[in-house]
LUMMAR-879602 format. One line per field, with one value per residue (C-alpha): chain; z, x, y; residue number from 1. Coordinates in pm, 1 decimal. Layout:
# LUMMAR-879602
kette [A,...] .
Z [Z,...] .
X [X,...] .
Y [Y,...] .
nr [NUM,...] .
END
This chain:
# LUMMAR-879602
kette [A,A,A,A,A,A,A,A,A,A,A,A,A,A,A,A,A,A,A,A,A,A,A,A,A,A,A,A,A,A,A,A,A,A,A,A,A,A,A,A,A,A,A,A,A,A,A,A,A,A,A,A,A,A,A,A,A,A,A,A,A,A,A,A,A,A,A,A,A,A,A,A,A,A,A,A,A,A,A,A,A,A,A,A,A,A,A,A,A,A,A,A,A,A,A,A,A,A,A,A,A,A,A,A,A,A,A,A,A,A,A,A,A,A,A,A,A,A,A,A,A,A,A,A,A,A,A,A,A,A,A,A,A,A,A,A,A,A,A,A,A,A,A,A,A,A,A,A,A,A,A,A,A,A,A,A,A,A,A,A,A,A,A,A,A,A,A,A,A,A,A,A,A,A,A,A,A,A,A,A,A,A,A,A,A,A,A,A,A,A,A,A,A,A,A,A,A,A,A,A,A,A,A,A,A,A,A,A,A,A,A,A,A,A,A,A,A,A] .
Z [-528.2,-309.7,-44.1,237.7,439.9,804.2,984.5,1351.6,1686.2,1883.3,1587.6,1303.4,1166.6,849.4,875.6,556.2,479.7,169.7,17.3,-251.5,-389.4,-562.7,-240.9,22.8,204.4,368.7,546.4,808.4,792.1,1090.5,1312.6,1533.4,1695.7,1660.9,1602.1,1488.9,1116.0,1092.3,1290.9,1070.5,754.8,885.9,960.1,618.7,355.1,151.3,401.3,431.3,627.1,772.8,695.2,839.8,1068.5,925.7,1086.8,893.9,1221.8,1594.9,1708.4,1928.2,1682.3,1439.5,1677.7,1962.0,1793.2,1723.7,2027.7,1956.1,1583.6,1664.8,1916.6,1660.3,1362.9,1503.8,1245.0,1311.2,1376.0,1174.7,1248.1,1163.5,1437.3,1471.9,1613.4,1773.2,2128.5,2059.1,2081.2,2435.7,2584.7,2584.8,2638.1,2304.7,2119.9,2291.0,2426.0,2775.9,2684.1,2495.2,2623.3,2940.4,3057.3,2757.3,2532.5,2543.7,2511.2,2193.3,2106.1,1739.3,1544.6,1270.2,1160.2,844.1,655.4,346.7,32.6,209.6,0.8,169.0,-37.3,-4.6,-230.9,-580.6,-452.8,-328.6,-58.7,-90.5,208.7,176.3,489.4,497.1,833.2,935.3,1099.1,1319.7,1316.1,1191.5,943.3,633.5,322.3,162.0,-217.1,-380.0,-757.2,-832.9,-473.1,-185.4,175.9,299.6,671.1,812.0,566.5,291.7,301.1,40.8,-0.9,309.7,510.4,860.2,1145.2,1267.5,1612.3,1796.9,1945.7,1664.7,1406.8,1187.6,921.9,687.3,707.1,617.3,321.4,197.2,235.5,39.9,-232.7,-260.1,-314.9,-582.4,-769.0,-800.1,-1164.5,-1283.9,-1091.8,-778.7,-582.2,-235.1,75.7,369.7,744.0,776.5,556.7,195.3,-68.6,-344.9,-625.3,-643.4,-970.1,-800.2,-504.0,-727.0,-866.2,-575.4,-254.1,-143.8,56.2,-251.0,-445.2,-178.3,98.5,321.1,460.2,817.2,983.6,1209.9,907.3,914.4,1018.0,1258.6] .
X [231.2,449.5,695.7,818.3,1119.9,1198.9,1511.5,1418.5,1476.9,1781.4,1964.7,1808.4,1577.2,1389.0,1020.2,821.7,487.2,337.1,78.6,-179.0,-198.1,-531.8,-719.7,-490.1,-480.4,-150.2,27.1,295.6,561.2,790.5,755.7,1059.2,978.0,714.9,916.7,798.9,882.3,663.7,383.0,396.2,373.2,80.3,-99.3,-19.5,-284.5,-136.3,-246.1,-622.2,-631.0,-375.0,-530.7,-262.4,39.0,244.4,542.3,803.6,904.7,890.3,1226.8,1216.1,1390.8,1100.7,806.1,878.5,662.2,364.0,158.1,195.7,124.8,-186.8,-299.7,-255.1,-412.8,-643.0,-501.0,-497.9,-167.6,-67.3,218.0,293.1,182.4,540.6,641.3,312.8,444.4,696.1,418.1,325.7,653.3,969.0,1183.2,1053.4,1113.9,1456.2,1358.3,1432.9,1801.9,1824.9,1539.6,1411.3,1070.6,1012.1,799.1,423.5,211.8,2.6,-243.7,-230.3,-546.4,-471.7,-216.2,-10.1,8.8,190.8,9.2,-224.2,-322.9,-410.4,-586.3,-462.2,-659.9,-567.6,-262.6,-231.5,17.0,118.6,270.8,566.5,659.9,1040.2,1155.7,1515.9,1603.9,1301.7,1023.9,763.5,966.9,780.0,837.5,573.6,552.4,368.3,395.9,768.3,864.8,971.5,980.9,1229.2,1259.8,1568.4,1553.9,1753.7,1983.8,2207.3,2498.3,2407.3,2117.9,1978.3,2157.8,2043.9,2202.1,1907.1,1619.2,1402.2,1676.8,1787.5,2058.3,1919.4,1572.2,1700.9,1892.1,1570.2,1386.9,1657.8,1636.3,1263.4,1336.1,1597.1,1346.0,1088.2,1038.7,1179.0,1339.5,1220.6,1315.6,1410.1,1345.9,1521.0,1486.5,1825.8,2059.1,2001.4,1761.8,1876.6,1734.5,1681.9,1876.2,2174.7,2156.2,2130.7,2471.6,2649.0,2506.3,2716.5,2427.5,2209.6,2491.2,2624.2,2449.6,2736.1,2889.5,2982.7,2669.0,2880.3,2910.4,2538.9,2402.0,2135.4] .
Y [2544.6,2765.6,2652.0,2875.0,2760.3,2839.4,2720.0,2706.1,2545.8,2430.8,2276.1,2473.5,2207.5,2292.1,2372.3,2417.6,2572.0,2416.3,2650.2,2588.0,2939.4,2887.6,2810.9,2958.8,2622.4,2536.1,2253.5,2318.6,2047.8,1980.1,2288.7,2235.1,2568.7,2838.4,3151.9,3493.6,3465.1,3153.6,3317.2,3625.2,3417.2,3212.9,3539.8,3683.2,3724.7,3439.2,3173.2,3149.2,2824.6,2583.6,2248.2,2018.8,2005.8,1718.7,1549.4,1354.6,1187.5,1236.6,1368.7,1677.8,1908.3,1863.2,1893.8,2135.1,2399.0,2173.1,2273.0,2645.2,2610.9,2409.0,2670.5,2947.0,2769.7,2502.5,2261.1,1885.7,1710.8,1405.0,1164.4,801.5,555.8,435.5,773.8,879.6,836.0,1112.5,1371.0,1273.1,1145.3,1354.9,1046.0,912.4,1240.1,1273.2,1614.4,1488.0,1479.4,1807.4,2027.1,1860.7,1977.7,2203.9,1981.8,2038.2,1725.7,1707.0,1433.1,1329.1,1403.8,1153.6,899.8,884.5,556.0,432.0,543.4,786.2,1087.4,1416.3,1684.0,2040.8,2269.3,2158.8,1967.9,1610.7,1512.3,1146.3,967.9,731.2,537.1,556.1,418.2,368.0,699.6,633.2,375.7,621.3,821.8,935.0,1142.7,1363.2,1367.5,1657.3,1677.4,1689.4,1773.3,1546.0,1659.8,1401.3,1476.8,1307.1,1017.6,1189.0,1492.2,1650.5,1405.5,1205.9,1058.9,1031.3,858.7,517.7,496.0,653.7,450.8,317.9,356.7,68.7,73.0,-193.0,-40.8,304.7,163.8,5.3,337.1,518.2,255.9,322.7,691.5,624.9,409.3,686.8,772.1,1103.6,1385.2,1564.4,1870.3,1743.7,1951.2,1778.7,1814.5,1983.6,2183.8,2282.4,2156.8,1925.5,1713.8,1341.1,1327.1,1490.0,1252.2,944.7,1042.0,1209.5,1063.9,767.8,623.1,601.5,432.8,197.5,6.4,-106.2,209.4,289.5,423.9,647.3,878.1,958.6,1297.5,1425.0] .
nr [1,2,3,4,5,6,7,8,9,10,11,12,13,14,15,16,17,18,19,20,21,22,23,24,25,26,27,28,29,30,31,32,33,34,35,36,37,38,39,40,41,42,43,44,45,46,47,48,49,50,51,52,53,54,55,56,57,58,59,60,61,62,63,64,65,66,67,68,69,70,71,72,73,74,75,76,77,78,79,80,81,82,83,84,85,86,87,88,89,90,91,92,93,94,95,96,97,98,99,100,101,102,103,104,105,106,107,108,109,110,111,112,113,114,115,116,117,118,119,120,121,122,123,124,125,126,127,128,129,130,131,132,133,134,135,136,137,138,139,140,141,142,143,144,145,146,147,148,149,150,151,152,153,154,155,156,157,158,159,160,161,162,163,164,165,166,167,168,169,170,171,172,173,174,175,176,177,178,179,180,181,182,183,184,185,186,187,188,189,190,191,192,193,194,195,196,197,198,199,200,201,202,203,204,205,206,207,208,209,210,211,212,213,214,215,216,217,218] .
END
């Protein structure tokens, strides 16, 4: 398993390319833009086929590059039904506020559900529905790695004051993550990577459930 990281788009959201090196199959996770470094990597010899475009949630900063990545790769787009409208309606993705008229409509090819397992070469991508930042927020678990989107960040978590956000629901989703057995490398939707063991100890939102939600990020 190899993970390539690209920080792209209007607020530098994290896009990841998950690669099964044995088969050359890849998944593009949260393409908030489609910039040249990502294009170059997808055209490199390492990537034989992009099998999925996967979205942790539907906010504009994580999906503005979806249409271009799909055009380049032909890969199907997957999103949770709770956020599916974000791909076709810029008022749902919040692009109308930040990048009005710039979002290209994309029809989802499939829907992510709790417990779904997606094969990627010799890897398996497991879907955890972790709403709270948005209705359709998910995390992807692959071996000892979690792609956490805007559910969990280093030392903090996603905001809940946007449409579809809910404080109590996010706290429940974070509790689910803390209860996963063992340690995981965590690749979030913004900022630097961390580990679940580190967050269990140092992240106040994983230790306490009644904090002021105005402290949340993104």
